[in-house]
C-alpha angles and dihedrals in degrees: 000000000000120000118228129236120211123221138164135208135187119202123187133171091230094058092086125168100178147299106281115242104223089222088076084084094057128130142204139239120191130178089254131123112324096332093109106013107052092007112057096004129042112140093189095052117115090238096045115131127216090283095049096254119140107247093200088061092046090054093049091050091048089051089057089051090223106192101194136014125202116221154223096352173080116113089343093070094063092076098026124123104204092201088069089068101053134072129033110356093222090060097050116112127238108233138190104252102214103192095062099015097239137123113264112207094188092219087136119049142144098309095044091049091050088051092050092047090057090051092056094042097242137123125246126241108195127198123211126215111255093159107072095003138032147171100002098049091044097051091044092053090049091050090049092051104037113021111097101219146298098082132088098255098038091049090048089056089052090050087054090060102266108112096172122060117252090231095211108184106183121065134177118218095223130306133271092334091172092063119106086212091060118104103240095010117185142208114246092258093048093049094043093055094044093046091049094052092043091049091049092053094045094050089049089057093045118005091187096070126102120224133210117209116211115258126188118308088238139338092263094064110120090231095053121148096003088070090060092047095049098042094045089055084069105031102038094098095055106024121089096186141020119217130238125193126189137159127183134202138181095237093152091052089231110136096191091054092042093055089053094060091096085074087065089051089051091053091047091055092046092052094050091048090051091050092049091049092049090058090045090055094043091053093043085233127165090203120102119210114220127207129251108196088191099165121041136138146097113295126168111085097086099044098099092047094049091058089065097053116115111237128244099036125138111253100334118184101273130167092004097159114187102218124216134202097271089054089058090052092052091047087054090052091048091052089050090051093054092048088052087057097040090125088072107014101076100156129036131167123200103219111253136005109200131027096329108088084321145151090226122059130187139190116225104254090358146069139325130230139184120243121220092261091058092079105058088042092050098047095043092048095047099040102024095082122120130037122351111226126203109234120205103232130195107187136157112249141210140198124235133186092275105021140051130205095018109176113230087215115066113182148165130186131208126191117199103195095185092056093035087231131144117198127192122195114193142170127196103210095190111112098210111011128079120225131225115202128191107202122192108218098156090133089068104070121191093013122142135192111259100170142007110188119191132193109194142145136172092230117062088200095056114129141190126238136177088262100043134025104201096166114054134134128262130194100224097102117150114239136131133191118212129164094340096313123109113209110200136182117203113188118225115283096007142139116216141187120192119187122197122188132188113256113255119246090218 
């Protein structure tokens, strides 16, 4: 029989963190593996629409309510010539794609992606090549996308069949430029100067755009956070965001330690914020740089397989991690961490969206299924809109091989004032013990529980496939609301969402 942990929470409307920018639930599509070809685009598929896009994928992305999608990379963008992907498809060149050592057919490019984005109801976040190219290619692409008409590049877009500008407002100044694996990688000084001059030119073309300056590729880089300090010395005037990238894996096969890795994510965010604010103080600036966590996820399952792939294929199955239940729990913790920092993290992109380290998987010519990580992403995206509140949490803690004082209860809270809805997202990290939580919600009078969704499984390694969905949510969570106190039971090793709504006067 399971033992029971005891925890307490206090939730109050006045304990506000920030309004949540919906773009925190963004995603990412790179020309990598089967993300584009076989994922977004498969003209011979039974569900393909008139443009060759898989409608089953479109519906799954719409279900997630993804607000923004970063494109076309990723490492791929650092040797990408955007001109290869526009104009008549039959005239587009096949290129060696150097980042992932494949053949890029360029059948999907800027215009097709803008078309797909409109179909799923999202905005585009484009990255420019600051590896092998620079200022000229970036400002030309922006002119092609956003200028109405009357110039060379805008009129070329119109000749290509797109009369109206795409009006893309969020742009990344390169990708992971500190990485030695990056084609055209830079030192911090080199990147800072190039990014500054590129940003200056781009904001001259279209002053309404927002720009993301490249941060460190991950928090383990030897130059972190000196890279942020040096590059922001150059880009602070023009950049609106700085990027963060981080992936986690259970390499030690230790679930308790693995579920604590969101603490590392929390420390990463805190360090980047501190570095940004140091530059703000040094420059005597009134401007605050926000964070774009535009690559985050679990990534480690597919690594051995990918080493065996023959190079120079078209859209081979790369980075196709098969996610398990413990991965879904960590993804839930990572989403909670970003909500906790929603005052500074305004954009985030789960990397990636389809087939490549993704919540959505497809079979070429066949079906679609939802990975375990789909569910915390779905529920948090759909119901985590409004104001992030800061709960006061009293939770028992544990130590793991990498972390100390890890709370068994990981939680975030969102209040949607317009809908008069309070939403609690919570994870019980304990592997064997249930948890009873007494939550003080007396500030929310006349509210009632309308839903308690639970994602749980006895086996942390359980996975989903096209044939069998072992890990899926149910709505039989145990919670009661009496006299302003919410009494909750979280089963061991579980992700939970509880929605409270104000009782109708009708």
